[in-house]
C-alpha positions, 0 to 999 in steps of 0.5 A: 501533472494529472488533474482532478478534471482529467480523472473526472473526464476519464471516469465519467463522473463530476469533478466534485464526485472525484474530489470527494472519493479521493478524500474518502468522504463517507457522506458521499452516496456512490456505489463501490463500482463507481468508487473503484473506477475513479480510484483506478483511473486516478492510479493509472493516470499517474502511472508513468509507463504504458504497456505495449500490448502484444497479439501473441497468445501467452500464459494464464496467471491467477493473481490471488489477493488476500484483501476483499474488493471492499478492503482494497478500496480502503488501502490502495497499495494493493490496487497499485500492485495490481496495475503493475501486474496487469501492465507487465502481463499485457506486454507478454501476452499473458492473461490474468485473473484476479481472485481473493484467497477466500473465493478460490475455486480449487477445481479451476486452478489447473487451468492456470500456468502460475500464481502471483499471491499479493499480500500477507499469508500465513503458513496454512495459506502458503501451504494451500497455494503450494498444493496446486503444484504451480509456479508461485511468486509472492508480493509483499513479504519474504517467503523464502522460508517456504521455498518461494520467490518473493518481492517486497519493498524496503520499509526499514530504510525510509523510516530511519530517513524520516526520523533523521529528517524530522530531527534535522528540522528540529523535531524530536518529539516524533509519533507514529500512526501505524496500521495493524493487520492479521492473516485471513485463516489463522488470524495471526498478527502481521509484523510491520517492519516500519513499527519495529524499525521506528521503535529501535531507531528512536530508542537508539537516538534516545527519543522513543516514547511509547505514548506517541505510538497509535495502531489500528486498521489501515484506512481513513476512518482508522487514521481519523480515530487514532489521531483523534485519540492522540489529540485527546490523550496528549493535548499540548504534548502532541508530537510535532512530527508524525509518521503515518502508515499509509496515505489513506490513513493520512487522509483521516489523520488530516481530517482529525487535525483540521477539525481540532484546528491544528495546523499542518505542517506548522504545528504537526508535520506529517509524512506517510507511505505509498504515494498513491494518487490521493496523496497529491489531492489532499489539502495540504498535499502529502509528503509521502514515501513512494513505494514502487508498487508498479515495479513490484508487480512487474518484477513478480511477473518476470520472476514467475516467467523465469520460474516457469522456465526453470522450475528447479532454480534457487528461490530469490528475494527481490527488495525494491527501494523507495523514495521520499516525495516532498510536498506540503504536509511536512516542514 
């Protein structure tokens, strides 16, 4: 298993700095470049596959991210996807250039052979990306309605499995700390299938309590604020089980619980999503749903390559399964 020492050595920083970055310590004074380097090294060291680079000269692909660089550092889900794209592209001799949606230089788009769009895009943005006339694949949501190939993760099934897992362990008061997002251009709220599934499945079980659901932006600061609000609002009625929208949110949730001397997992059991590198380094380590983000990136490259060869083929949606990684934050 990769250790903090391994990350520190490859990133060229101290073990203490790595530990504080992985725990989103906002009192640490380091630049975003250092923070990004440490997070990228941590992700790559836990990544099981290694690209076999080819010397052949291939195609050039624009990877359009909906998040800014700074936002990406608070939600490592997209950083993981990026690495999967890079890894697969290297095996094909394909060069990639990462751009954010808002920074696209329209005059330069013609130099690319295709586009992979990563994130949540509204109709205005999808139409704009289609206007370049390039093969286009989306990662993150289902865009078949726009005639586009798409790759997404199955978030519905793990929610039901987590609820069943809590119930099997005698936990019937189940809460959720969920992320809330909106598109860049139209500022439309993005539907989170986990929240919808959580609501419907708990209602089916007769266990739904709207007072146990708290939503805010993804990221550790939001997780901290939302759990603090839950503690203050619910007191002794604080649920014994919580589902958390992302590992980075869970870092903040843990901090709030620890500051209020609420033990994890004996009093509150936590299960989060994504299984980014930080999940292994929290205390206690996070039980989390492993989203195969690297596979999503690889599959998107394959679909784009196929789209380039067959421009008229029927659009496809690939849904990739998840798996639960058992660690110390849950009973």
